[in-house]
Every structure is written in C-alpha cells, then in structure tokens.
PDB file of N, CA, C and O in Angstrom:
ATOM      1  N   MET A   1     104.178 111.032  92.821  1.00  0.00           N
ATOM      2  CA  MET A   1     102.785 111.082  93.816  1.00  0.00           C
ATOM      3  C   MET A   1     102.077 109.856  94.278  1.00  0.00           C
ATOM      4  O   MET A   1     101.227 109.975  95.161  1.00  0.00           O
ATOM      5  N   ARG A   2     102.334 108.735  93.789  1.00  0.00           N
ATOM      6  CA  ARG A   2     101.707 107.322  94.020  1.00  0.00           C
ATOM      7  C   ARG A   2     102.930 106.901  95.537  1.00  0.00           C
ATOM      8  O   ARG A   2     102.342 106.596  96.574  1.00  0.00           O
ATOM      9  N   TRP A   3     103.970 106.903  95.572  1.00  0.00           N
ATOM     10  CA  TRP A   3     104.852 106.901  96.560  1.00  0.00           C
ATOM     11  C   TRP A   3     104.684 107.732  97.730  1.00  0.00           C
ATOM     12  O   TRP A   3     104.958 107.228  98.819  1.00  0.00           O
ATOM     13  N   THR A   4     104.242 109.025  97.673  1.00  0.00           N
ATOM     14  CA  THR A   4     103.756 109.772  98.526  1.00  0.00           C
ATOM     15  C   THR A   4     102.751 109.386  99.406  1.00  0.00           C
ATOM     16  O   THR A   4     102.714 109.671 100.603  1.00  0.00           O
ATOM     17  N   ARG A   5     101.858 108.667  98.725  1.00  0.00           N
ATOM     18  CA  ARG A   5     100.645 107.844  99.199  1.00  0.00           C
ATOM     19  C   ARG A   5     100.675 106.965 100.064  1.00  0.00           C
ATOM     20  O   ARG A   5     100.228 106.894 101.209  1.00  0.00           O
ATOM     21  N   ILE A   6     101.614 105.859  99.004  1.00  0.00           N
ATOM     22  CA  ILE A   6     102.332 104.630  99.780  1.00  0.00           C
ATOM     23  C   ILE A   6     102.722 104.775 101.111  1.00  0.00           C
ATOM     24  O   ILE A   6     102.347 104.070 102.048  1.00  0.00           O
ATOM     25  N   VAL A   7     103.644 105.905 101.162  1.00  0.00           N
ATOM     26  CA  VAL A   7     104.309 106.132 102.463  1.00  0.00           C
ATOM     27  C   VAL A   7     103.625 106.998 103.648  1.00  0.00           C
ATOM     28  O   VAL A   7     103.614 106.723 104.848  1.00  0.00           O
ATOM     29  N   MET A   8     103.126 107.983 103.072  1.00  0.00           N
ATOM     30  CA  MET A   8     101.876 108.689 104.127  1.00  0.00           C
ATOM     31  C   MET A   8     100.980 107.679 104.823  1.00  0.00           C
ATOM     32  O   MET A   8     100.604 107.732 105.994  1.00  0.00           O
ATOM     33  N   GLY A   9     100.660 106.622 103.792  1.00  0.00           N
ATOM     34  CA  GLY A   9      99.637 105.778 104.354  1.00  0.00           C
ATOM     35  C   GLY A   9     100.002 105.215 105.467  1.00  0.00           C
ATOM     36  O   GLY A   9      99.493 105.370 106.577  1.00  0.00           O
ATOM     37  N   VAL A  10     101.295 104.258 105.035  1.00  0.00           N
ATOM     38  CA  VAL A  10     102.036 103.438 106.058  1.00  0.00           C
ATOM     39  C   VAL A  10     102.017 104.154 107.159  1.00  0.00           C
ATOM     40  O   VAL A  10     101.272 103.751 108.052  1.00  0.00           O
ATOM     41  N   VAL A  11     102.920 105.554 107.424  1.00  0.00           N
ATOM     42  CA  VAL A  11     103.072 106.136 108.792  1.00  0.00           C
ATOM     43  C   VAL A  11     101.742 106.187 109.010  1.00  0.00           C
ATOM     44  O   VAL A  11     101.448 105.655 110.080  1.00  0.00           O
ATOM     45  N   MET A  12     100.795 106.635 108.393  1.00  0.00           N
ATOM     46  CA  MET A  12      99.587 106.864 109.361  1.00  0.00           C
ATOM     47  C   MET A  12      98.782 105.673 109.869  1.00  0.00           C
ATOM     48  O   MET A  12      97.896 105.849 110.704  1.00  0.00           O
ATOM     49  N   VAL A  13      99.111 104.290 109.315  1.00  0.00           N
ATOM     50  CA  VAL A  13      98.406 103.270 109.711  1.00  0.00           C
ATOM     51  C   VAL A  13      99.560 102.958 110.882  1.00  0.00           C
ATOM     52  O   VAL A  13      98.993 102.631 111.925  1.00  0.00           O
ATOM     53  N   VAL A  14     100.425 102.962 110.958  1.00  0.00           N
ATOM     54  CA  VAL A  14     101.461 102.748 112.342  1.00  0.00           C
ATOM     55  C   VAL A  14     101.373 103.584 113.613  1.00  0.00           C
ATOM     56  O   VAL A  14     101.483 103.142 114.757  1.00  0.00           O
ATOM     57  N   ALA A  15     101.131 105.032 113.211  1.00  0.00           N
ATOM     58  CA  ALA A  15     101.072 105.759 114.233  1.00  0.00           C
ATOM     59  C   ALA A  15      99.445 105.619 114.552  1.00  0.00           C
ATOM     60  O   ALA A  15      99.172 105.001 115.581  1.00  0.00           O
ATOM     61  N   GLY A  16      98.531 106.049 113.897  1.00  0.00           N
ATOM     62  CA  GLY A  16      97.338 105.435 114.235  1.00  0.00           C
ATOM     63  C   GLY A  16      97.319 104.324 115.420  1.00  0.00           C
ATOM     64  O   GLY A  16      97.144 104.267 116.637  1.00  0.00           O
ATOM     65  N   GLY A  17      97.567 103.592 114.470  1.00  0.00           N
ATOM     66  CA  GLY A  17      97.710 101.854 115.335  1.00  0.00           C
ATOM     67  C   GLY A  17      98.062 102.055 116.981  1.00  0.00           C
ATOM     68  O   GLY A  17      97.469 101.770 118.021  1.00  0.00           O
ATOM     69  N   THR A  18      99.439 102.747 116.625  1.00  0.00           N
ATOM     70  CA  THR A  18      99.813 102.594 117.979  1.00  0.00           C
ATOM     71  C   THR A  18      99.112 103.769 118.928  1.00  0.00           C
ATOM     72  O   THR A  18      99.169 103.567 120.141  1.00  0.00           O
ATOM     73  N   TRP A  19      98.526 104.848 118.516  1.00  0.00           N
ATOM     74  CA  TRP A  19      97.682 105.683 119.452  1.00  0.00           C
ATOM     75  C   TRP A  19      96.504 104.714 119.884  1.00  0.00           C
ATOM     76  O   TRP A  19      96.179 104.693 121.071  1.00  0.00           O
ATOM     77  N   LEU A  20      95.941 104.017 119.083  1.00  0.00           N
ATOM     78  CA  LEU A  20      94.813 103.219 119.293  1.00  0.00           C
ATOM     79  C   LEU A  20      94.995 102.132 120.477  1.00  0.00           C
ATOM     80  O   LEU A  20      94.231 101.834 121.396  1.00  0.00           O
ATOM     81  N   LEU A  21      95.935 101.774 120.224  1.00  0.00           N
ATOM     82  CA  LEU A  21      96.531 100.701 121.149  1.00  0.00           C
ATOM     83  C   LEU A  21      96.914 101.175 122.893  1.00  0.00           C
ATOM     84  O   LEU A  21      96.649 100.759 124.021  1.00  0.00           O
ATOM     85  N   GLN A  22      97.672 102.269 122.275  1.00  0.00           N
ATOM     86  CA  GLN A  22      97.947 103.124 123.907  1.00  0.00           C
ATOM     87  C   GLN A  22      96.824 103.658 124.403  1.00  0.00           C
ATOM     88  O   GLN A  22      96.852 103.671 125.633  1.00  0.00           O
ATOM     89  N   GLY A  23      95.635 104.199 123.838  1.00  0.00           N
ATOM     90  CA  GLY A  23      94.426 104.456 124.253  1.00  0.00           C
ATOM     91  C   GLY A  23      93.576 103.373 125.002  1.00  0.00           C
ATOM     92  O   GLY A  23      92.997 103.638 126.055  1.00  0.00           O
ATOM     93  N   LEU A  24      93.524 101.995 124.338  1.00  0.00           N
ATOM     94  CA  LEU A  24      93.213 100.949 125.100  1.00  0.00           C
ATOM     95  C   LEU A  24      93.801 100.381 126.199  1.00  0.00           C
ATOM     96  O   LEU A  24      93.122  99.630 126.899  1.00  0.00           O
ATOM     97  N   GLY A  25      95.450 100.707 126.597  1.00  0.00           N
ATOM     98  CA  GLY A  25      95.934 100.639 127.241  1.00  0.00           C
ATOM     99  C   GLY A  25      96.666  99.140 127.242  1.00  0.00           C
ATOM    100  O   GLY A  25      96.989  98.573 128.286  1.00  0.00           O
ATOM    101  N   VAL A  26      96.895  98.545 125.810  1.00  0.00           N
ATOM    102  CA  VAL A  26      97.302  97.814 125.510  1.00  0.00           C
ATOM    103  C   VAL A  26      98.784  97.991 125.517  1.00  0.00           C
ATOM    104  O   VAL A  26      99.478  97.044 125.887  1.00  0.00           O
ATOM    105  N   VAL A  27      99.377  99.202 125.115  1.00  0.00           N
ATOM    106  CA  VAL A  27     100.611  99.544 125.366  1.00  0.00           C
ATOM    107  C   VAL A  27     100.692 101.013 126.258  1.00  0.00           C
ATOM    108  O   VAL A  27     100.326 102.157 125.986  1.00  0.00           O
ATOM    109  N   PRO A  28     101.336 100.422 127.423  1.00  0.00           N
ATOM    110  CA  PRO A  28     100.982 101.198 128.973  1.00  0.00           C
ATOM    111  C   PRO A  28     102.106 102.249 128.623  1.00  0.00           C
ATOM    112  O   PRO A  28     102.824 102.246 127.623  1.00  0.00           O
ATOM    113  N   GLY A  29     102.098 103.304 129.851  1.00  0.00           N
ATOM    114  CA  GLY A  29     103.439 104.075 129.843  1.00  0.00           C
ATOM    115  C   GLY A  29     103.322 105.520 129.449  1.00  0.00           C
ATOM    116  O   GLY A  29     104.196 106.374 129.597  1.00  0.00           O
ATOM    117  N   THR A  30     102.054 105.694 128.897  1.00  0.00           N
ATOM    118  CA  THR A  30     102.023 107.235 128.484  1.00  0.00           C
ATOM    119  C   THR A  30     100.842 107.553 128.720  1.00  0.00           C
ATOM    120  O   THR A  30      99.938 106.733 128.879  1.00  0.00           O
ATOM    121  N   PHE A  31     100.671 109.197 128.787  1.00  0.00           N
ATOM    122  CA  PHE A  31      99.877 109.978 129.137  1.00  0.00           C
ATOM    123  C   PHE A  31      98.519 109.633 128.328  1.00  0.00           C
ATOM    124  O   PHE A  31      97.391 109.946 128.707  1.00  0.00           O
ATOM    125  N   MET A  32      98.830 108.944 127.169  1.00  0.00           N
ATOM    126  CA  MET A  32      97.709 108.308 126.281  1.00  0.00           C
ATOM    127  C   MET A  32      97.025 106.856 126.695  1.00  0.00           C
ATOM    128  O   MET A  32      96.013 106.319 126.245  1.00  0.00           O
ATOM    129  N   SER A  33      97.765 106.506 127.514  1.00  0.00           N
ATOM    130  CA  SER A  33      97.212 105.150 128.198  1.00  0.00           C
ATOM    131  C   SER A  33      96.130 105.137 128.699  1.00  0.00           C
ATOM    132  O   SER A  33      96.052 105.878 129.679  1.00  0.00           O
ATOM    133  N   HIS A  34      94.882 104.388 128.345  1.00  0.00           N
ATOM    134  CA  HIS A  34      93.577 103.972 129.169  1.00  0.00           C
ATOM    135  C   HIS A  34      92.930 105.457 128.574  1.00  0.00           C
ATOM    136  O   HIS A  34      92.071 105.850 129.363  1.00  0.00           O
ATOM    137  N   ASN A  35      93.082 106.287 127.536  1.00  0.00           N
ATOM    138  CA  ASN A  35      92.718 107.563 127.436  1.00  0.00           C
ATOM    139  C   ASN A  35      91.890 107.142 125.767  1.00  0.00           C
ATOM    140  O   ASN A  35      92.418 106.787 124.713  1.00  0.00           O
ATOM    141  N   PHE A  36      90.206 107.400 126.163  1.00  0.00           N
ATOM    142  CA  PHE A  36      89.532 106.790 125.085  1.00  0.00           C
ATOM    143  C   PHE A  36      89.468 107.866 123.937  1.00  0.00           C
ATOM    144  O   PHE A  36      88.885 107.595 122.887  1.00  0.00           O
ATOM    145  N   ILE A  37      90.174 109.301 124.177  1.00  0.00           N
ATOM    146  CA  ILE A  37      90.115 110.007 123.075  1.00  0.00           C
ATOM    147  C   ILE A  37      91.261 109.732 121.929  1.00  0.00           C
ATOM    148  O   ILE A  37      91.246 110.200 120.791  1.00  0.00           O
ATOM    149  N   TRP A  38      92.289 108.837 122.509  1.00  0.00           N
ATOM    150  CA  TRP A  38      93.419 108.639 121.894  1.00  0.00           C
ATOM    151  C   TRP A  38      92.920 107.345 121.034  1.00  0.00           C
ATOM    152  O   TRP A  38      93.494 107.113 119.970  1.00  0.00           O
ATOM    153  N   VAL A  39      91.753 106.414 121.520  1.00  0.00           N
ATOM    154  CA  VAL A  39      91.227 105.153 120.670  1.00  0.00           C
ATOM    155  C   VAL A  39      90.462 105.920 119.441  1.00  0.00           C
ATOM    156  O   VAL A  39      90.726 105.460 118.330  1.00  0.00           O
ATOM    157  N   VAL A  40      89.591 106.978 119.482  1.00  0.00           N
ATOM    158  CA  VAL A  40      89.118 107.663 118.678  1.00  0.00           C
ATOM    159  C   VAL A  40      90.045 108.298 117.484  1.00  0.00           C
ATOM    160  O   VAL A  40      89.747 108.131 116.301  1.00  0.00           O
ATOM    161  N   ILE A  41      91.172 109.025 117.892  1.00  0.00           N
ATOM    162  CA  ILE A  41      92.009 109.720 117.055  1.00  0.00           C
ATOM    163  C   ILE A  41      93.011 108.961 116.268  1.00  0.00           C
ATOM    164  O   ILE A  41      93.481 109.326 115.191  1.00  0.00           O
ATOM    165  N   GLY A  42      93.338 107.696 117.010  1.00  0.00           N
ATOM    166  CA  GLY A  42      93.952 106.417 116.207  1.00  0.00           C
ATOM    167  C   GLY A  42      93.026 105.649 114.965  1.00  0.00           C
ATOM    168  O   GLY A  42      93.318 105.369 113.802  1.00  0.00           O
ATOM    169  N   ALA A  43      91.924 105.469 115.676  1.00  0.00           N
ATOM    170  CA  ALA A  43      90.895 105.016 114.813  1.00  0.00           C
ATOM    171  C   ALA A  43      90.630 105.620 113.289  1.00  0.00           C
ATOM    172  O   ALA A  43      90.512 104.929 112.277  1.00  0.00           O
ATOM    173  N   PHE A  44      90.559 107.164 113.363  1.00  0.00           N
ATOM    174  CA  PHE A  44      90.378 107.768 112.739  1.00  0.00           C
ATOM    175  C   PHE A  44      91.792 108.103 111.561  1.00  0.00           C
ATOM    176  O   PHE A  44      91.392 108.067 110.398  1.00  0.00           O
ATOM    177  N   VAL A  45      92.683 108.282 111.637  1.00  0.00           N
ATOM    178  CA  VAL A  45      93.950 107.853 111.307  1.00  0.00           C
ATOM    179  C   VAL A  45      94.580 106.823 110.721  1.00  0.00           C
ATOM    180  O   VAL A  45      95.346 106.916 109.762  1.00  0.00           O
ATOM    181  N   VAL A  46      94.168 105.526 111.464  1.00  0.00           N
ATOM    182  CA  VAL A  46      94.504 104.645 110.634  1.00  0.00           C
ATOM    183  C   VAL A  46      93.260 104.655 109.256  1.00  0.00           C
ATOM    184  O   VAL A  46      93.663 104.433 108.114  1.00  0.00           O
ATOM    185  N   LEU A  47      92.102 104.869 109.460  1.00  0.00           N
ATOM    186  CA  LEU A  47      91.305 104.733 108.407  1.00  0.00           C
ATOM    187  C   LEU A  47      91.846 105.681 107.338  1.00  0.00           C
ATOM    188  O   LEU A  47      91.945 105.222 106.200  1.00  0.00           O
ATOM    189  N   ALA A  48      92.250 107.093 107.590  1.00  0.00           N
ATOM    190  CA  ALA A  48      92.445 107.748 106.523  1.00  0.00           C
ATOM    191  C   ALA A  48      93.877 107.011 106.126  1.00  0.00           C
ATOM    192  O   ALA A  48      94.037 106.980 104.906  1.00  0.00           O
ATOM    193  N   GLY A  49      94.749 106.524 106.747  1.00  0.00           N
ATOM    194  CA  GLY A  49      95.839 105.668 106.031  1.00  0.00           C
ATOM    195  C   GLY A  49      95.290 104.692 105.166  1.00  0.00           C
ATOM    196  O   GLY A  49      95.537 104.715 103.960  1.00  0.00           O
ATOM    197  N   VAL A  50      94.568 103.839 105.686  1.00  0.00           N
ATOM    198  CA  VAL A  50      93.855 102.986 104.997  1.00  0.00           C
ATOM    199  C   VAL A  50      93.405 103.439 103.371  1.00  0.00           C
ATOM    200  O   VAL A  50      93.665 102.986 102.257  1.00  0.00           O
ATOM    201  N   ILE A  51      92.701 104.425 103.820  1.00  0.00           N
ATOM    202  CA  ILE A  51      92.123 104.946 102.194  1.00  0.00           C
ATOM    203  C   ILE A  51      93.419 105.857 101.234  1.00  0.00           C
ATOM    204  O   ILE A  51      93.418 106.058 100.020  1.00  0.00           O
ATOM    205  N   LEU A  52      94.100 106.141 101.903  1.00  0.00           N
ATOM    206  CA  LEU A  52      95.414 106.639 100.921  1.00  0.00           C
ATOM    207  C   LEU A  52      96.116 105.447 100.518  1.00  0.00           C
ATOM    208  O   LEU A  52      96.708 105.679  99.464  1.00  0.00           O
ATOM    209  N   LEU A  53      96.286 104.325 100.900  1.00  0.00           N
ATOM    210  CA  LEU A  53      96.972 103.241 100.480  1.00  0.00           C
ATOM    211  C   LEU A  53      95.730 102.765  99.442  1.00  0.00           C
ATOM    212  O   LEU A  53      95.773 102.894  98.219  1.00  0.00           O
ATOM    213  N   ARG A  54      94.825 102.293 100.065  1.00  0.00           N
ATOM    214  CA  ARG A  54      93.537 102.125  98.637  1.00  0.00           C
ATOM    215  C   ARG A  54      93.719 102.761  97.617  1.00  0.00           C
ATOM    216  O   ARG A  54      93.661 102.161  96.543  1.00  0.00           O
ATOM    217  N   GLU A  55      94.002 104.215  97.652  1.00  0.00           N
ATOM    218  CA  GLU A  55      93.893 104.947  96.485  1.00  0.00           C
ATOM    219  C   GLU A  55      95.196 104.559  96.010  1.00  0.00           C
ATOM    220  O   GLU A  55      95.147 104.341  94.800  1.00  0.00           O
ATOM    221  N   ALA A  56      96.269 104.400  96.470  1.00  0.00           N
ATOM    222  CA  ALA A  56      97.545 104.037  95.576  1.00  0.00           C
ATOM    223  C   ALA A  56      97.995 102.968  94.928  1.00  0.00           C
ATOM    224  O   ALA A  56      98.787 102.917  93.987  1.00  0.00           O
ATOM    225  N   PHE A  57      97.199 101.752  95.733  1.00  0.00           N
ATOM    226  CA  PHE A  57      97.055 100.447  95.192  1.00  0.00           C
ATOM    227  C   PHE A  57      95.802 100.129  94.159  1.00  0.00           C
ATOM    228  O   PHE A  57      95.867  99.153  93.411  1.00  0.00           O
ATOM    229  N   GLY A  58      94.916 100.815  94.163  1.00  0.00           N
ATOM    230  CA  GLY A  58      93.436 100.554  93.499  1.00  0.00           C
ATOM    231  C   GLY A  58      93.513 100.886  92.012  1.00  0.00           C
ATOM    232  O   GLY A  58      94.459 101.480  91.494  1.00  0.00           O
ATOM    233  N   PRO A  59      92.621 100.523  91.488  1.00  0.00           N
ATOM    234  CA  PRO A  59      92.646 100.234  90.063  1.00  0.00           C
ATOM    235  C   PRO A  59      92.822 101.810  89.263  1.00  0.00           C
ATOM    236  O   PRO A  59      92.040 102.724  89.526  1.00  0.00           O
ATOM    237  N   GLY A  60      93.688 101.935  88.499  1.00  0.00           N
ATOM    238  CA  GLY A  60      94.095 103.313  87.809  1.00  0.00           C
ATOM    239  C   GLY A  60      95.215 103.567  88.469  1.00  0.00           C
ATOM    240  O   GLY A  60      95.982 104.179  87.726  1.00  0.00           O
ATOM    241  N   SER A  61      95.715 103.361  89.632  1.00  0.00           N
ATOM    242  CA  SER A  61      96.865 103.811  90.150  1.00  0.00           C
ATOM    243  C   SER A  61      97.873 104.034  89.187  1.00  0.00           C
ATOM    244  O   SER A  61      98.189 105.222  89.114  1.00  0.00           O
ATOM    245  N   ARG A  62      98.501 103.254  88.399  1.00  0.00           N
ATOM    246  CA  ARG A  62      99.294 103.104  87.468  1.00  0.00           C
ATOM    247  C   ARG A  62      99.690 104.784  86.734  1.00  0.00           C
ATOM    248  O   ARG A  62     100.744 105.385  86.525  1.00  0.00           O
ATOM    249  N   LYS A  63      98.133 105.111  86.496  1.00  0.00           N
ATOM    250  CA  LYS A  63      98.536 106.022  85.564  1.00  0.00           C
ATOM    251  C   LYS A  63      98.716 107.533  86.179  1.00  0.00           C
ATOM    252  O   LYS A  63      98.232 107.895  87.252  1.00  0.00           O
ATOM    253  N   GLY A  64      99.413 108.253  85.397  1.00  0.00           N
ATOM    254  CA  GLY A  64      99.857 109.306  85.853  1.00  0.00           C
ATOM    255  C   GLY A  64     101.006 109.508  86.892  1.00  0.00           C
ATOM    256  O   GLY A  64     101.700 110.513  87.048  1.00  0.00           O
ATOM    257  N   GLY A  65     101.038 108.552  87.434  1.00  0.00           N
ATOM    258  CA  GLY A  65     102.201 108.427  88.887  1.00  0.00           C
ATOM    259  C   GLY A  65     103.172 107.553  89.223  1.00  0.00           C
ATOM    260  O   GLY A  65     103.806 107.705  90.267  1.00  0.00           O
TER     261      GLY A  65
END
C-alpha cells in the first residue's frame, strides 16, 4: 500500500506540474498552452500528489504497509 501511494503521488506531481506549466504557457505547443483551467487542474493534481506522498512518508507510515 505504501508503494502505491508513493508511485501515484509522484505520477500526480509530475503530471499536474506539467499541466500547470502548460497552462501558464511555460511549456508551449499544446491545446493546454495559455489556458487558465489547466493551471487550476494542475495545481489541484499536484496538491493531491503531495498529500499522497506526505501520507506515504509521514509518521506511522511504516505500520501495516
């Protein structure tokens, strides 16, 4: 269970970060470029990924996992 959280957290941070940067126009060339909705979606996905990683590495994470 712990490894699942780690892998999913990393994937969410990377994907969300990419969407966020595309929405800001830092990474050009897609339909997401300069589109504010992708900034919002990316930020929420990054936040969810960070929460998963925090749970995986937080206190008590070694118990049962």
